[in-house]
C-alpha beads as a LAMMPS data file, in Angstrom:
LAMMPS data file: protein, C-alpha beads

347 atoms
346 bonds

1 atom types
1 bond types

-500.0 500.0 xlo xhi
-500.0 500.0 ylo yhi
-500.0 500.0 zlo zhi

Masses

1 110.0

Atoms # bond

1 1 1 -375.072 -187.748 353.451
2 1 1 -377.896 -190.082 355.031
3 1 1 -380.929 -190.457 352.741
4 1 1 -384.489 -191.134 354.470
5 1 1 -387.186 -192.565 352.598
6 1 1 -390.550 -190.773 352.355
7 1 1 -392.292 -193.345 354.346
8 1 1 -389.730 -193.189 357.223
9 1 1 -389.913 -189.376 357.124
10 1 1 -393.605 -189.495 357.402
11 1 1 -393.420 -191.849 360.287
12 1 1 -390.849 -189.753 362.061
13 1 1 -393.006 -186.566 361.631
14 1 1 -396.181 -188.485 362.889
15 1 1 -394.278 -189.606 365.901
16 1 1 -393.057 -186.056 366.621
17 1 1 -396.599 -184.568 366.239
18 1 1 -397.862 -187.362 368.552
19 1 1 -395.334 -186.795 371.191
20 1 1 -395.647 -183.040 371.231
21 1 1 -399.422 -182.871 370.627
22 1 1 -399.946 -181.588 374.390
23 1 1 -397.283 -179.047 373.893
24 1 1 -398.686 -177.846 370.572
25 1 1 -402.321 -177.585 371.986
26 1 1 -400.904 -175.879 375.108
27 1 1 -399.266 -173.176 372.810
28 1 1 -402.360 -172.648 370.811
29 1 1 -404.421 -172.543 374.013
30 1 1 -402.050 -170.041 375.612
31 1 1 -402.261 -167.886 372.486
32 1 1 -405.946 -167.755 372.597
33 1 1 -406.425 -167.297 376.384
34 1 1 -403.426 -165.253 377.583
35 1 1 -404.306 -161.683 377.139
36 1 1 -401.689 -159.223 375.538
37 1 1 -400.883 -156.265 377.778
38 1 1 -400.069 -152.870 376.569
39 1 1 -397.659 -150.488 378.265
40 1 1 -399.341 -147.200 379.199
41 1 1 -396.595 -144.726 379.672
42 1 1 -398.509 -142.361 382.105
43 1 1 -398.643 -138.602 382.241
44 1 1 -400.924 -135.773 383.232
45 1 1 -404.454 -135.379 381.873
46 1 1 -407.788 -133.655 382.335
47 1 1 -409.996 -136.363 384.040
48 1 1 -413.834 -135.927 383.955
49 1 1 -415.899 -133.682 381.794
50 1 1 -417.432 -130.155 381.354
51 1 1 -420.650 -131.756 380.333
52 1 1 -421.958 -135.131 381.198
53 1 1 -425.082 -137.323 381.063
54 1 1 -428.068 -137.408 383.204
55 1 1 -425.986 -138.706 386.111
56 1 1 -423.784 -135.528 386.281
57 1 1 -421.176 -137.388 388.433
58 1 1 -418.198 -136.755 386.264
59 1 1 -418.044 -132.947 386.600
60 1 1 -415.741 -131.005 386.450
61 1 1 -412.494 -131.710 384.959
62 1 1 -409.622 -132.536 387.283
63 1 1 -406.095 -132.532 386.550
64 1 1 -404.420 -135.960 387.397
65 1 1 -400.952 -137.272 387.120
66 1 1 -400.650 -141.217 386.361
67 1 1 -397.537 -143.315 386.623
68 1 1 -396.860 -145.884 383.874
69 1 1 -398.553 -149.310 384.048
70 1 1 -399.586 -152.231 381.922
71 1 1 -403.181 -152.953 380.774
72 1 1 -404.941 -155.789 379.205
73 1 1 -405.302 -155.113 375.292
74 1 1 -408.960 -156.299 375.672
75 1 1 -411.606 -157.140 378.090
76 1 1 -411.290 -160.305 379.789
77 1 1 -412.987 -162.935 377.520
78 1 1 -415.160 -165.945 378.231
79 1 1 -412.228 -168.285 377.282
80 1 1 -409.957 -166.490 379.613
81 1 1 -412.290 -166.602 382.521
82 1 1 -413.109 -170.144 381.899
83 1 1 -409.506 -171.117 382.175
84 1 1 -409.219 -169.372 385.728
85 1 1 -412.286 -171.241 386.822
86 1 1 -411.264 -174.590 385.627
87 1 1 -407.803 -174.175 387.187
88 1 1 -409.076 -172.833 390.572
89 1 1 -412.572 -174.204 391.010
90 1 1 -413.796 -170.707 391.550
91 1 1 -417.541 -170.135 391.828
92 1 1 -418.820 -166.726 391.040
93 1 1 -421.193 -164.560 393.107
94 1 1 -424.103 -165.224 390.681
95 1 1 -423.545 -169.013 391.099
96 1 1 -424.117 -169.048 394.890
97 1 1 -427.255 -168.931 396.871
98 1 1 -427.874 -165.416 398.059
99 1 1 -426.883 -164.829 401.745
100 1 1 -429.655 -163.025 403.416
101 1 1 -427.519 -161.693 406.291
102 1 1 -425.183 -160.091 403.770
103 1 1 -427.970 -158.946 401.579
104 1 1 -429.947 -157.059 404.240
105 1 1 -426.968 -154.919 405.151
106 1 1 -427.495 -152.909 401.968
107 1 1 -431.269 -152.738 402.164
108 1 1 -433.351 -150.442 404.140
109 1 1 -434.004 -151.365 407.732
110 1 1 -436.948 -153.369 408.238
111 1 1 -437.059 -154.968 404.765
112 1 1 -438.634 -158.338 404.931
113 1 1 -436.744 -161.481 404.114
114 1 1 -437.528 -162.857 400.691
115 1 1 -438.730 -166.505 400.205
116 1 1 -436.045 -169.256 399.961
117 1 1 -436.880 -169.543 396.375
118 1 1 -436.117 -165.847 395.743
119 1 1 -432.725 -166.447 397.441
120 1 1 -431.603 -169.029 394.697
121 1 1 -428.683 -168.273 392.565
122 1 1 -429.153 -165.723 389.734
123 1 1 -428.441 -162.420 388.277
124 1 1 -429.823 -159.442 386.488
125 1 1 -430.268 -159.674 382.683
126 1 1 -431.314 -157.240 379.993
127 1 1 -434.882 -157.952 378.929
128 1 1 -436.070 -155.147 376.555
129 1 1 -439.869 -154.369 376.199
130 1 1 -441.601 -154.633 372.942
131 1 1 -442.990 -151.059 372.966
132 1 1 -441.927 -147.670 374.206
133 1 1 -441.813 -147.142 377.907
134 1 1 -440.999 -144.370 380.110
135 1 1 -437.336 -144.028 380.964
136 1 1 -437.764 -143.149 384.634
137 1 1 -436.896 -146.637 386.048
138 1 1 -434.415 -149.277 384.458
139 1 1 -436.627 -151.953 386.032
140 1 1 -438.637 -151.665 382.884
141 1 1 -435.703 -153.327 380.894
142 1 1 -433.959 -155.308 383.526
143 1 1 -435.171 -158.398 385.456
144 1 1 -433.844 -160.851 387.952
145 1 1 -433.290 -164.310 386.465
146 1 1 -432.553 -167.426 388.359
147 1 1 -429.710 -169.406 386.749
148 1 1 -428.163 -166.399 385.018
149 1 1 -424.294 -166.310 385.476
150 1 1 -421.237 -165.972 383.300
151 1 1 -421.857 -169.321 381.561
152 1 1 -425.448 -168.453 381.024
153 1 1 -425.441 -164.714 380.634
154 1 1 -429.241 -164.496 379.770
155 1 1 -430.568 -167.232 381.862
156 1 1 -430.203 -170.928 382.082
157 1 1 -431.235 -171.509 378.580
158 1 1 -428.452 -169.246 377.252
159 1 1 -424.832 -170.277 376.529
160 1 1 -421.386 -169.023 375.815
161 1 1 -420.543 -171.826 373.516
162 1 1 -419.060 -170.301 370.317
163 1 1 -418.736 -167.059 372.154
164 1 1 -415.189 -167.785 373.620
165 1 1 -413.893 -164.390 372.287
166 1 1 -416.651 -162.348 373.780
167 1 1 -416.107 -160.352 376.971
168 1 1 -417.276 -162.269 380.004
169 1 1 -420.235 -160.660 381.790
170 1 1 -422.135 -161.392 384.949
171 1 1 -419.095 -160.473 386.871
172 1 1 -419.473 -159.121 390.502
173 1 1 -416.540 -157.054 391.999
174 1 1 -415.395 -159.942 394.016
175 1 1 -415.248 -162.225 390.911
176 1 1 -413.035 -159.747 388.949
177 1 1 -410.776 -159.315 391.965
178 1 1 -410.412 -163.093 392.257
179 1 1 -409.434 -163.370 388.588
180 1 1 -406.983 -160.479 388.745
181 1 1 -405.133 -162.071 391.815
182 1 1 -404.927 -165.343 390.106
183 1 1 -403.437 -163.601 386.972
184 1 1 -400.931 -161.668 389.180
185 1 1 -402.572 -158.486 388.072
186 1 1 -405.079 -156.067 389.666
187 1 1 -408.233 -153.957 388.826
188 1 1 -407.337 -150.592 387.340
189 1 1 -408.043 -147.359 389.355
190 1 1 -410.716 -145.141 387.789
191 1 1 -408.007 -142.619 386.872
192 1 1 -405.853 -145.298 385.210
193 1 1 -408.728 -146.585 383.256
194 1 1 -409.847 -143.072 382.024
195 1 1 -406.187 -142.141 381.077
196 1 1 -405.895 -145.258 378.984
197 1 1 -409.306 -144.714 377.440
198 1 1 -408.398 -141.265 376.225
199 1 1 -405.584 -142.570 374.228
200 1 1 -403.407 -139.277 374.887
201 1 1 -406.441 -137.008 373.798
202 1 1 -407.235 -134.128 376.121
203 1 1 -410.715 -132.924 377.028
204 1 1 -412.554 -134.748 374.151
205 1 1 -415.975 -136.123 374.514
206 1 1 -415.161 -139.377 372.880
207 1 1 -412.010 -141.419 372.745
208 1 1 -411.381 -140.552 369.183
209 1 1 -412.484 -136.812 369.280
210 1 1 -415.702 -134.658 369.826
211 1 1 -417.692 -136.352 366.962
212 1 1 -419.668 -139.599 367.843
213 1 1 -419.578 -141.090 364.410
214 1 1 -416.850 -139.398 362.306
215 1 1 -417.472 -139.811 358.488
216 1 1 -420.705 -141.861 359.462
217 1 1 -418.683 -144.842 360.876
218 1 1 -419.092 -146.573 364.168
219 1 1 -416.047 -146.807 366.350
220 1 1 -417.784 -148.478 369.341
221 1 1 -420.621 -150.835 370.301
222 1 1 -423.529 -148.785 371.702
223 1 1 -427.271 -148.716 371.272
224 1 1 -428.805 -147.002 368.241
225 1 1 -432.468 -146.547 367.533
226 1 1 -435.307 -146.065 370.186
227 1 1 -434.187 -147.087 373.588
228 1 1 -434.706 -149.553 375.141
229 1 1 -437.055 -151.495 372.803
230 1 1 -435.848 -150.952 369.247
231 1 1 -432.027 -151.373 368.614
232 1 1 -431.522 -150.777 364.890
233 1 1 -428.119 -152.510 365.262
234 1 1 -426.534 -149.845 362.778
235 1 1 -423.105 -150.820 364.470
236 1 1 -423.482 -154.431 363.603
237 1 1 -424.537 -155.824 367.008
238 1 1 -427.548 -156.141 369.173
239 1 1 -425.895 -157.040 372.422
240 1 1 -422.026 -157.411 373.156
241 1 1 -419.490 -157.882 370.322
242 1 1 -416.377 -159.985 370.263
243 1 1 -413.339 -158.355 371.306
244 1 1 -411.385 -156.435 368.816
245 1 1 -414.537 -155.835 366.689
246 1 1 -413.891 -152.104 366.479
247 1 1 -410.577 -150.159 365.901
248 1 1 -408.182 -149.803 368.763
249 1 1 -407.381 -146.391 370.307
250 1 1 -404.139 -144.663 370.014
251 1 1 -402.668 -146.745 372.902
252 1 1 -403.528 -149.952 371.048
253 1 1 -406.433 -150.931 373.467
254 1 1 -409.759 -152.269 372.131
255 1 1 -413.203 -151.613 373.322
256 1 1 -412.490 -149.131 376.079
257 1 1 -415.767 -147.460 375.002
258 1 1 -418.972 -149.450 374.633
259 1 1 -419.494 -153.057 374.399
260 1 1 -419.569 -153.764 378.180
261 1 1 -418.989 -151.736 381.156
262 1 1 -415.679 -152.345 383.049
263 1 1 -415.182 -152.625 386.670
264 1 1 -412.573 -150.343 388.522
265 1 1 -410.892 -150.713 391.883
266 1 1 -412.353 -147.330 393.252
267 1 1 -415.441 -147.044 395.425
268 1 1 -418.231 -145.000 393.650
269 1 1 -419.103 -141.609 394.999
270 1 1 -421.045 -138.724 394.008
271 1 1 -419.293 -136.267 393.396
272 1 1 -416.378 -138.214 391.821
273 1 1 -413.678 -137.101 394.191
274 1 1 -413.827 -136.242 397.936
275 1 1 -413.158 -132.538 398.495
276 1 1 -410.200 -133.182 400.860
277 1 1 -408.136 -135.276 398.617
278 1 1 -408.420 -133.549 395.099
279 1 1 -410.354 -130.413 394.836
280 1 1 -408.023 -128.564 396.865
281 1 1 -405.023 -129.831 395.085
282 1 1 -404.023 -128.429 391.611
283 1 1 -402.872 -131.916 390.498
284 1 1 -403.824 -135.131 391.918
285 1 1 -401.299 -137.944 391.553
286 1 1 -402.425 -141.584 391.206
287 1 1 -405.678 -141.053 392.915
288 1 1 -407.438 -144.276 394.070
289 1 1 -410.963 -142.839 394.684
290 1 1 -412.762 -142.137 397.999
291 1 1 -412.339 -144.032 401.123
292 1 1 -415.926 -145.078 401.184
293 1 1 -418.881 -145.232 398.896
294 1 1 -421.791 -142.856 398.503
295 1 1 -424.592 -142.689 396.113
296 1 1 -427.374 -140.248 397.233
297 1 1 -429.878 -142.161 395.131
298 1 1 -429.039 -145.603 396.655
299 1 1 -427.560 -144.637 400.142
300 1 1 -427.450 -148.137 401.618
301 1 1 -425.437 -149.726 398.751
302 1 1 -421.801 -150.485 398.632
303 1 1 -420.730 -149.543 395.073
304 1 1 -417.626 -149.567 392.874
305 1 1 -417.114 -147.703 389.670
306 1 1 -417.772 -149.017 386.356
307 1 1 -416.493 -147.105 383.212
308 1 1 -416.873 -146.562 379.464
309 1 1 -420.536 -147.587 379.043
310 1 1 -421.871 -150.619 377.038
311 1 1 -424.038 -151.752 374.216
312 1 1 -427.003 -150.489 376.184
313 1 1 -425.694 -146.774 376.286
314 1 1 -427.956 -144.573 374.164
315 1 1 -428.222 -140.840 373.140
316 1 1 -431.718 -141.135 374.557
317 1 1 -430.785 -142.417 377.976
318 1 1 -427.422 -142.387 379.628
319 1 1 -424.976 -141.621 376.781
320 1 1 -422.048 -142.850 378.829
321 1 1 -419.993 -144.248 375.758
322 1 1 -417.171 -141.951 376.457
323 1 1 -413.877 -141.933 378.518
324 1 1 -415.594 -139.870 381.372
325 1 1 -418.555 -142.174 381.368
326 1 1 -419.066 -143.660 384.861
327 1 1 -421.673 -145.377 386.965
328 1 1 -421.784 -147.350 390.293
329 1 1 -422.533 -151.001 390.614
330 1 1 -422.983 -152.755 393.984
331 1 1 -420.217 -155.027 394.926
332 1 1 -422.326 -158.114 394.962
333 1 1 -423.956 -157.623 391.663
334 1 1 -423.361 -158.977 388.111
335 1 1 -425.316 -157.774 385.016
336 1 1 -425.271 -158.939 381.415
337 1 1 -423.376 -155.966 380.310
338 1 1 -420.743 -155.699 382.927
339 1 1 -417.158 -157.044 382.491
340 1 1 -413.586 -155.965 383.226
341 1 1 -409.987 -155.865 382.184
342 1 1 -406.916 -155.911 384.271
343 1 1 -403.610 -153.822 384.753
344 1 1 -400.233 -154.422 386.338
345 1 1 -397.946 -151.954 388.007
346 1 1 -394.482 -151.324 386.431
347 1 1 -392.712 -153.273 389.054

Bonds

1 1 1 2
2 1 2 3
3 1 3 4
4 1 4 5
5 1 5 6
6 1 6 7
7 1 7 8
8 1 8 9
9 1 9 10
10 1 10 11
11 1 11 12
12 1 12 13
13 1 13 14
14 1 14 15
15 1 15 16
16 1 16 17
17 1 17 18
18 1 18 19
19 1 19 20
20 1 20 21
21 1 21 22
22 1 22 23
23 1 23 24
24 1 24 25
25 1 25 26
26 1 26 27
27 1 27 28
28 1 28 29
29 1 29 30
30 1 30 31
31 1 31 32
32 1 32 33
33 1 33 34
34 1 34 35
35 1 35 36
36 1 36 37
37 1 37 38
38 1 38 39
39 1 39 40
40 1 40 41
41 1 41 42
42 1 42 43
43 1 43 44
44 1 44 45
45 1 45 46
46 1 46 47
47 1 47 48
48 1 48 49
49 1 49 50
50 1 50 51
51 1 51 52
52 1 52 53
53 1 53 54
54 1 54 55
55 1 55 56
56 1 56 57
57 1 57 58
58 1 58 59
59 1 59 60
60 1 60 61
61 1 61 62
62 1 62 63
63 1 63 64
64 1 64 65
65 1 65 66
66 1 66 67
67 1 67 68
68 1 68 69
69 1 69 70
70 1 70 71
71 1 71 72
72 1 72 73
73 1 73 74
74 1 74 75
75 1 75 76
76 1 76 77
77 1 77 78
78 1 78 79
79 1 79 80
80 1 80 81
81 1 81 82
82 1 82 83
83 1 83 84
84 1 84 85
85 1 85 86
86 1 86 87
87 1 87 88
88 1 88 89
89 1 89 90
90 1 90 91
91 1 91 92
92 1 92 93
93 1 93 94
94 1 94 95
95 1 95 96
96 1 96 97
97 1 97 98
98 1 98 99
99 1 99 100
100 1 100 101
101 1 101 102
102 1 102 103
103 1 103 104
104 1 104 105
105 1 105 106
106 1 106 107
107 1 107 108
108 1 108 109
109 1 109 110
110 1 110 111
111 1 111 112
112 1 112 113
113 1 113 114
114 1 114 115
115 1 115 116
116 1 116 117
117 1 117 118
118 1 118 119
119 1 119 120
120 1 120 121
121 1 121 122
122 1 122 123
123 1 123 124
124 1 124 125
125 1 125 126
126 1 126 127
127 1 127 128
128 1 128 129
129 1 129 130
130 1 130 131
131 1 131 132
132 1 132 133
133 1 133 134
134 1 134 135
135 1 135 136
136 1 136 137
137 1 137 138
138 1 138 139
139 1 139 140
140 1 140 141
141 1 141 142
142 1 142 143
143 1 143 144
144 1 144 145
145 1 145 146
146 1 146 147
147 1 147 148
148 1 148 149
149 1 149 150
150 1 150 151
151 1 151 152
152 1 152 153
153 1 153 154
154 1 154 155
155 1 155 156
156 1 156 157
157 1 157 158
158 1 158 159
159 1 159 160
160 1 160 161
161 1 161 162
162 1 162 163
163 1 163 164
164 1 164 165
165 1 165 166
166 1 166 167
167 1 167 168
168 1 168 169
169 1 169 170
170 1 170 171
171 1 171 172
172 1 172 173
173 1 173 174
174 1 174 175
175 1 175 176
176 1 176 177
177 1 177 178
178 1 178 179
179 1 179 180
180 1 180 181
181 1 181 182
182 1 182 183
183 1 183 184
184 1 184 185
185 1 185 186
186 1 186 187
187 1 187 188
188 1 188 189
189 1 189 190
190 1 190 191
191 1 191 192
192 1 192 193
193 1 193 194
194 1 194 195
195 1 195 196
196 1 196 197
197 1 197 198
198 1 198 199
199 1 199 200
200 1 200 201
201 1 201 202
202 1 202 203
203 1 203 204
204 1 204 205
205 1 205 206
206 1 206 207
207 1 207 208
208 1 208 209
209 1 209 210
210 1 210 211
211 1 211 212
212 1 212 213
213 1 213 214
214 1 214 215
215 1 215 216
216 1 216 217
217 1 217 218
218 1 218 219
219 1 219 220
220 1 220 221
221 1 221 222
222 1 222 223
223 1 223 224
224 1 224 225
225 1 225 226
226 1 226 227
227 1 227 228
228 1 228 229
229 1 229 230
230 1 230 231
231 1 231 232
232 1 232 233
233 1 233 234
234 1 234 235
235 1 235 236
236 1 236 237
237 1 237 238
238 1 238 239
239 1 239 240
240 1 240 241
241 1 241 242
242 1 242 243
243 1 243 244
244 1 244 245
245 1 245 246
246 1 246 247
247 1 247 248
248 1 248 249
249 1 249 250
250 1 250 251
251 1 251 252
252 1 252 253
253 1 253 254
254 1 254 255
255 1 255 256
256 1 256 257
257 1 257 258
258 1 258 259
259 1 259 260
260 1 260 261
261 1 261 262
262 1 262 263
263 1 263 264
264 1 264 265
265 1 265 266
266 1 266 267
267 1 267 268
268 1 268 269
269 1 269 270
270 1 270 271
271 1 271 272
272 1 272 273
273 1 273 274
274 1 274 275
275 1 275 276
276 1 276 277
277 1 277 278
278 1 278 279
279 1 279 280
280 1 280 281
281 1 281 282
282 1 282 283
283 1 283 284
284 1 284 285
285 1 285 286
286 1 286 287
287 1 287 288
288 1 288 289
289 1 289 290
290 1 290 291
291 1 291 292
292 1 292 293
293 1 293 294
294 1 294 295
295 1 295 296
296 1 296 297
297 1 297 298
298 1 298 299
299 1 299 300
300 1 300 301
301 1 301 302
302 1 302 303
303 1 303 304
304 1 304 305
305 1 305 306
306 1 306 307
307 1 307 308
308 1 308 309
309 1 309 310
310 1 310 311
311 1 311 312
312 1 312 313
313 1 313 314
314 1 314 315
315 1 315 316
316 1 316 317
317 1 317 318
318 1 318 319
319 1 319 320
320 1 320 321
321 1 321 322
322 1 322 323
323 1 323 324
324 1 324 325
325 1 325 326
326 1 326 327
327 1 327 328
328 1 328 329
329 1 329 330
330 1 330 331
331 1 331 332
332 1 332 333
333 1 333 334
334 1 334 335
335 1 335 336
336 1 336 337
337 1 337 338
338 1 338 339
339 1 339 340
340 1 340 341
341 1 341 342
342 1 342 343
343 1 343 344
344 1 344 345
345 1 345 346
346 1 346 347
């Protein structure tokens, strides 16, 4: 038997670590940045709701059948999105100067061109008032901010340093699609997203049942207090929370409710389904949404569905922190409470 002195053994180990440092760092990095995917078996469920928030755009229940698919365990994080940008050189919509020719297509005819200064890169950020305000317009708590983007979600003086495990925000539809393509995945349909969020529960208001805070506990990140100016943070968070801060659902998915809205592939329409494709059929199989977008309150906009609510959803306002919760977001817009996760088909 060959004996090795302690000094020689230490030298060999140091040499091994030195030679494999990059490999070790790569393994650690991949563990952090590669999202785990959960197999969603599929099945038939009741999509939508029999009662809804002030938008009333998830009525009524629809019977839907979904094939199995894989879904990201969590929302895409800052670290994961940063890896994508570093490897591809991708520049998000919020980091680009606004293209007036594109913008005016979704504005009322005759809208005057803004100044060049107003076309500088930026995005919408949550800017709460300090006192009670009427809830008739969200412009009272949202503002356009130059320099706001995924790296600076609340403006140029903000940062994601130390928030690598938070969901990435300020993501437009085009950005989410680009990431999904790079990751060899895709965005979920609204039906896939809602099926996964319900975790096998049928016709329940919330992902865990019909009670918002069972036994007084908080199971999602949403707004408590006087909206929009006084968040009591009873759930422990003022804004978004790191992924996995709340319990996973019955399918093993985190933060399907609250935290940040999640983009889906479907166009947004009110009502949710077009009459010809779904209302006339007893069961709709793998619906992919309408062929075009339509929002009667914003008829010129091209919108996609966002699901599940965010840290800004409140019982006093939209109360969309539920599987049926849905809104539309313009395809070229990012906001400080909108992110996404991806899916992959069985094949």
